[in-house]
C-alpha positions in Angstrom: 116.9 148.8 92.0 119.4 148.6 89.1 122.9 150.0 89.4 125.1 150.4 86.2 128.1 152.5 86.7 131.9 152.3 86.7 133.9 152.6 90.0 133.8 156.4 90.2 129.9 156.3 91.7 130.6 153.6 94.4 134.0 155.5 95.6 133.2 154.9 99.4 132.9 151.4 98.8 136.2 151.0 96.7 138.0 153.3 99.3 137.3 151.1 102.0 138.2 147.9 100.5 141.6 149.2 99.1 142.5 150.6 102.2 142.0 147.1 104.2 144.2 145.2 101.6 147.0 147.8 101.4 147.7 147.3 105.2 149.8 144.4 103.8 152.9 145.0 102.0 152.5 143.9 98.5 154.6 144.7 95.1 153.7 148.1 93.8 151.4 148.0 90.6 152.6 149.5 87.1 150.6 152.2 85.5 149.2 149.6 83.5 148.5 147.2 86.4 146.9 150.1 88.0 144.2 150.8 85.2 143.2 147.0 85.2 142.6 147.7 89.0 140.7 150.7 88.5 138.3 148.4 86.3 138.4 145.6 88.8 137.1 147.9 91.7 133.7 148.4 89.7 133.3 144.5 90.9 132.3 145.5 94.4 129.3 147.7 93.0 126.6 147.6 95.5 128.2 145.0 97.6 128.9 145.8 101.3 132.4 146.2 102.1 134.4 144.2 104.8 137.9 144.7 106.4 140.3 142.1 105.5 141.6 142.3 109.0 138.3 140.8 110.0 139.7 137.6 108.9 142.6 136.4 110.9 145.2 134.3 109.1 144.5 136.0 105.9 147.7 137.0 103.9 147.7 138.4 100.4 150.2 136.5 98.1 151.4 138.2 94.6 152.8 136.3 91.5 154.6 138.4 89.2 155.4 137.6 85.4 157.2 141.3 84.3 157.8 139.5 80.7 153.9 139.1 80.4 152.3 141.6 82.1 151.0 139.5 85.0 150.1 140.6 88.5 148.0 138.0 90.3 147.1 138.7 94.2 145.1 136.5 96.1 145.2 135.4 99.8 145.6 132.7 101.9 143.4 131.7 104.8 145.3 129.7 107.5 142.0 129.1 109.3 140.2 127.8 106.0 142.3 125.5 103.6 139.6 124.6 101.3 138.9 128.5 100.7 142.6 128.8 100.3 142.4 126.3 97.3 139.4 127.7 96.0 141.6 130.9 95.9 144.2 129.3 94.0 141.8 127.7 91.7 139.9 130.9 90.6 143.3 132.5 90.1 144.6 129.9 87.8 141.4 129.9 85.7 141.6 133.4 85.4 145.1 133.4 84.1 144.2 130.5 81.8 141.0 132.4 80.5 143.5 135.5 79.9 145.8 133.5 78.2 143.3 131.7 75.9 142.2 135.3 74.8 146.1 136.5 73.9 146.2 138.9 76.8 149.0 141.5 76.7 148.5 142.5 80.5 146.5 140.5 83.6 145.9 141.7 86.9 144.0 139.6 89.4 143.1 141.0 92.7 140.7 140.0 95.4 137.8 141.7 97.9 136.3 140.8 101.1 132.6 141.3 101.0 131.4 139.7 104.0 132.6 138.5 107.2 131.0 136.8 110.2 131.2 133.8 112.6 131.8 130.7 110.5 130.9 132.4 107.2 133.1 134.7 104.7 132.5 136.0 101.2 135.2 136.6 98.6 135.8 137.6 95.3 138.4 137.0 92.8 138.6 139.8 90.0 140.6 138.8 86.9 141.1 141.5 84.4 143.1 141.5 81.4 143.8 143.6 78.1 143.6 142.2 74.7 143.3 143.2 71.4 139.5 143.7 71.9 139.8 145.7 75.0 139.5 145.1 78.6 137.8 141.9 79.8 136.8 141.4 83.7 135.7 138.1 84.8 135.1 138.1 88.7 134.0 135.2 90.7 132.3 135.4 94.2 132.7 132.2 96.5 131.2 131.7 100.0 132.7 129.5 102.4 131.0 127.8 105.4 133.5 127.0 108.3 131.2 124.5 109.7 131.2 122.2 106.5 134.5 123.4 105.4 133.2 123.9 102.0 133.2 126.5 99.4 130.0 127.6 97.5 129.3 129.6 94.4 126.6 132.3 95.2 123.5 130.8 94.0 123.7 128.7 97.3 122.3 131.8 99.1 119.0 131.1 97.6 117.1 127.7 98.5 116.8 125.5 95.4 112.9 125.4 95.8 112.6 129.1 95.5 115.2 130.1 92.5 111.9 130.6 90.0 110.5 133.2 92.7 114.0 134.8 92.9 114.4 134.8 89.1 110.7 136.6 89.0 111.6 139.1 91.5 115.1 140.2 90.1 113.3 140.5 86.5 110.9 142.9 88.5 113.7 144.9 90.3 115.4 145.2 87.2 112.4 147.1 85.6 112.8 148.2 81.9 116.3 149.1 81.9 117.7 145.5 80.8 116.9 143.3 78.3 114.6 140.6 79.9 115.8 137.8 77.6 119.5 138.4 78.6 118.7 138.6 82.3 116.6 135.4 82.5 119.2 133.5 80.4 122.0 135.0 82.8 120.0 133.9 85.9 119.8 130.1 84.4 123.5 130.1 84.1 126.3 129.0 86.7 128.2 131.8 87.6 131.6 132.7 86.7 134.3 130.8 86.3 132.0 128.4 84.6 129.3 130.8 83.2 127.6 134.2 83.3 125.4 133.9 86.0 125.0 136.4 88.9 127.2 136.9 91.9 124.9 137.2 94.8 125.7 139.0 98.0 124.2 141.8 100.2 124.7 145.7 100.7 125.4 147.2 104.3 121.2 147.0 104.7 121.0 143.6 103.9 119.1 144.0 100.6 120.1 141.2 98.4 122.5 142.1 95.2 122.8 140.4 92.2 125.4 141.4 90.0 126.5 140.7 86.5 129.7 141.2 84.8 130.6 143.4 81.7 129.0 141.7 78.7 126.2 139.9 80.2 123.3 142.5 80.6 125.5 145.6 79.3 128.1 145.4 77.0 130.8 147.6 78.8 129.6 148.1 82.5 128.7 145.9 85.6 125.0 145.5 86.4 123.8 145.1 90.0 120.3 144.6 90.7 119.2 145.1 94.2 115.9 143.4 95.7 115.0 144.5 99.3 115.9 142.6 102.0 112.1 142.0 103.1 111.2 140.7 99.8 114.2 138.3 99.5 114.1 137.0 103.2 111.7 133.9 102.0 114.3 132.7 99.5 117.2 132.7 101.4 119.0 129.4 102.5 120.8 129.2 106.0 123.9 129.9 104.1 122.2 133.3 102.7 120.8 134.4 106.3 124.5 134.1 107.5 126.0 136.0 104.5 123.1 138.6 104.9 124.3 139.0 108.7 127.9 139.0 107.8 127.5 141.9 105.2 125.2 144.1 107.6 127.1 143.4 110.8 130.8 142.6 109.8 132.7 140.6 112.4 135.5 138.4 112.7 136.0 135.1 110.9 138.4 133.0 112.6 137.6 129.7 111.1 135.3 128.3 113.9 132.1 126.9 112.9 128.9 128.8 113.1 127.0 128.0 116.3 124.1 126.7 114.6 125.9 123.9 112.8 127.4 123.4 109.1 125.6 124.0 105.9 124.5 121.2 103.6 123.9 121.7 99.8 119.8 121.5 99.9 119.6 120.0 96.4 121.5 117.2 94.5 124.3 118.4 92.2 123.0 119.7 88.9 124.1 117.1 86.2 125.1 118.2 82.3 127.4 120.5 80.8 129.7 122.7 82.7 127.5 125.8 82.0 124.0 124.4 81.8 120.8 126.7 80.9 118.2 125.0 83.3 115.1 127.2 83.2 113.9 127.7 86.5 116.1 125.3 88.4 118.9 126.7 90.8 122.2 126.5 88.9 125.1 124.6 90.2 126.5 125.6 93.7 129.7 124.1 92.6 132.7 126.3 92.5 134.5 125.6 89.0 133.5 122.4 87.3 131.6 120.1 89.6 133.5 116.8 90.0 130.7 115.0 91.6 128.7 114.8 88.3 131.5 115.2 85.7 133.7 112.8 84.5 136.9 114.6 85.6 140.1 113.7 85.2 143.6 115.4 86.1 146.9 115.1 84.0 150.0 115.8 85.7 153.5 116.4 84.6 156.7 115.5 86.7 160.3 116.7 87.1 160.1 119.9 84.8 160.2 122.6 84.2 162.4 121.6 81.1 163.3 122.1 77.6 160.1 120.3 76.3 158.0 122.0 78.7 157.3 125.3 76.8 155.8 122.8 73.5 153.6 121.1 76.3 152.3 124.6 77.6 151.4 125.5 73.9 149.6 122.2 73.3 147.6 122.7 76.4 146.5 126.2 75.3 145.5 125.0 71.7 143.1 122.6 73.5 142.4 124.9 76.3 143.1 122.2 78.9 144.4 122.7 82.3 147.1 120.3 83.9 149.4 120.4 86.9 152.7 120.4 87.1 154.8 118.8 90.0 158.2 120.8 89.8 161.7 120.2 91.0 163.4 123.0 92.9 166.3 122.6 91.0 164.9 122.7 87.8 162.6 125.9 88.7 166.1 127.5 89.6 167.5 126.4 86.2 164.7 127.4 83.9 162.9 130.3 85.9 161.5 131.5 82.6 160.0 128.4 81.5 158.4 127.8 84.9 157.1 131.7 84.7 155.4 130.2 81.4 153.7 127.6 82.9 152.5 129.7 85.9 151.0 132.5 83.7 149.3 129.9 81.7 147.4 129.2 84.6 148.6 125.7 85.3 148.3 124.5 88.9 152.3 123.9 90.3 153.0 121.4 93.0 156.4 120.6 94.7 158.1 117.4 93.4 161.1 118.1 96.0 164.5 119.7 95.0 166.5 117.2 93.5 164.3 113.7 93.1 165.9 111.6 95.7 163.7 108.6 97.6 162.3 110.5 100.5 161.5 107.2 102.2 165.4 106.6 102.6 166.3 110.2 103.2 167.4 111.1 106.8 165.8 114.4 108.6 168.2 117.0 107.3 167.6 115.6 103.9 163.9 115.9 104.2 164.2 119.6 105.2 166.0 120.5 102.1 164.0 118.5 99.8 160.6 119.2 101.4 160.7 122.3 103.3 163.3 124.3 101.5 161.7 123.3 98.1 158.5 124.8 99.3 160.5 128.1 100.0 161.8 127.8 96.5 158.6 127.6 94.7 157.2 130.3 96.6 159.7 132.5 95.8 159.3 131.8 92.2 155.4 131.7 92.0 154.1 133.7 95.1 152.9 131.2 97.2 153.9 127.9 98.7 152.4 125.0 96.8 149.4 123.0 98.3 150.3 120.0 96.7 153.5 117.6 97.0 154.4 114.2 95.1 157.0 112.5 96.5 159.5 110.9 93.7 158.9 107.8 93.0 155.6 108.1 95.0 157.7 106.9 97.9 156.7 108.0 101.3 156.3 107.1 104.9 154.8 108.6 108.2 158.0 110.7 108.7 157.9 112.3 105.2 154.1 112.7 105.5 154.6 114.8 108.8 157.2 116.9 106.9 155.0 117.7 104.3 152.0 118.2 106.8 154.6 120.9 108.3 154.6 122.9 105.0 150.4 122.8 104.4 150.5 120.3 101.5 148.4 117.2 100.7 150.2 114.3 98.9 149.2 113.4 95.5 150.1 110.3 93.8 148.2 108.9 91.1 146.3 105.9 89.8 147.0 106.0 86.2 150.7 105.4 85.5 151.5 105.8 81.5 154.8 104.5 82.3 156.1 107.0 79.8 159.8 107.4 81.3 160.1 103.8 80.5 158.6 103.2 77.0 159.8 106.6 75.8 157.1 106.1 72.9 154.5 108.7 72.0 152.0 106.3 70.9 152.5 103.7 74.1 151.9 107.0 76.3 148.6 107.9 74.5 147.3 104.7 74.7 148.0 104.2 78.4 146.6 107.9 79.1 143.2 107.4 77.2 142.5 103.9 77.2 144.0 102.7 80.4 141.4 100.4 82.4 142.4 102.1 85.5 141.1 105.6 84.2 138.0 106.4 85.9 136.0 109.9 86.8 138.6 111.6 89.4 141.6 110.0 88.2 145.2 111.5 88.3 147.4 110.4 85.3 151.1 110.6 85.8 153.2 111.9 83.2 156.6 113.6 82.6 157.2 116.7 80.8 160.8 116.2 80.3 160.5 113.6 77.7 160.1 114.5 74.1 157.8 111.5 73.6 155.3 112.6 76.1 155.0 116.1 75.0 154.6 114.5 71.6 151.7 112.3 72.5 149.9 115.2 74.3 147.5 116.6 71.6 146.4 113.2 70.9 145.7 112.3 74.4 143.9 115.9 75.0 141.7 115.0 72.0 141.1 111.6 73.0 140.1 112.2 76.4 137.8 115.0 75.5 136.2 112.9 72.6 135.2 110.4 75.7 133.6 113.0 77.4 136.2 113.8 79.9 136.3 117.3 81.5 140.2 118.2 82.2 140.9 119.9 85.6 143.8 120.1 87.5 144.3 118.4 90.7 142.9 120.7 93.3 139.5 121.1 91.2 139.4 117.4 91.7 138.5 117.8 95.3 137.1 121.5 95.7 133.5 120.9 95.8 133.4 117.6 97.8 132.5 117.4 101.5 136.2 116.3 102.1 138.9 118.1 100.1 142.6 117.3 100.3 144.1 117.4 103.8 147.7 118.5 104.5 150.0 115.7 104.9 147.6 112.7 103.8 148.1 111.1 100.7 145.6 110.7 97.7 145.8 108.8 94.4 142.7 110.1 93.1 140.0 112.4 93.5 138.1 112.9 96.8 134.8 111.9 95.2 135.8 108.2 95.4 136.5 106.2 98.1 140.4 106.1 99.3 142.3 103.4 97.4 145.7 102.7 96.1 149.1 102.0 97.6 149.5 104.1 100.8 146.4 106.4 99.9 144.5 106.6 103.0 143.1 110.1 102.2 
């Protein structure tokens, strides 16, 4: 069965979801934001609703930037750290794409579409208004508590059964969609990497393949439904659990499913971010798959400052993300610049309040620099940061324990450009692009307070991209691994390489 309709035709579904979210007090939307939210409600087309109250520990967080017309609401889930990280990554990706498109207003919201023992399905729905009209780019992820991993929705189908699934979706669509467009979309990874389908289930357990506007239809969402008895032989173990969670919604409390953890049934797909692969199952990764790509995270410390806006502009020109480890005192001194970084979709981590050597600080100072600073950043950006970089890289067990109490992981680096010492653009470029320490998963240290560093960034971006590097945020480096970053533990690079570096046990 094929559905091609705006939200008005699925009012019962929309109402159920919105009511479940409105139980938590969040800032009122403006009329423009409400219009974007109405469009975002179309994204639940065909999927079974699930009450957010079935996910204990789920708390909405809202980021607001009135100057740029941005409202971004995604949840934290205290029982699922890697899922919370995925929500942050998808929020930032949506903000980046909107900024690159020159959006005049942005609304990001979320929906819980399934909840059950060890399994939960969450959709993040970025919608923005630009010169060409409204754009909606939803992304759907599934989380397995046993493996503590987040998957994109192709993981609901067995890798060996993707060709049969593709044929059945084509038959279910009938003659109402362009078959060439449908087959091409089914071969792509889903958002945010491509235009592939979001897969889930309705309340009967029928399989729903949903496509965003512009993929199969120029204006509307399209949902194609395959009956449960036909789809059953193709479902992976995760797919079976997701179907039950949609049919019989129940509490997800972060505990593993009794049957054990999910494992990916096929090796990661290699190649470009969006690979057209014929009948092969697309990647089950969420965003860039740093298991196979040459991913590198550029990081900038000590801002936001007078040079930061130029840096954000250079990143936008190259369509590249970065991670900014910010000082609380600088955020308070330059709130508008801080918002510019966040609204452009870059990751923001904590770098303490005033940059002391934390390993030499007493407990009262650690409280101010780490715990209180998390509150400062939360007030500015709507949520506590999930990453923390100690000034000078100096930390010890006492520092680690305090950072752990805030829920953040400790992020250091394995490529030091020494930009703070050389203050020379050419030297910084050489260190960032040609360092012998640069490897897949590297984290590069720079500072956005130095004019010479900001001047070097365009050449750094071009140089790394010319070498085939996929630029990602620090959190994207670990999102698709079997072991993500853990709170209070230190990392000098991404988690796809064995832990190494000074006091970086992972």
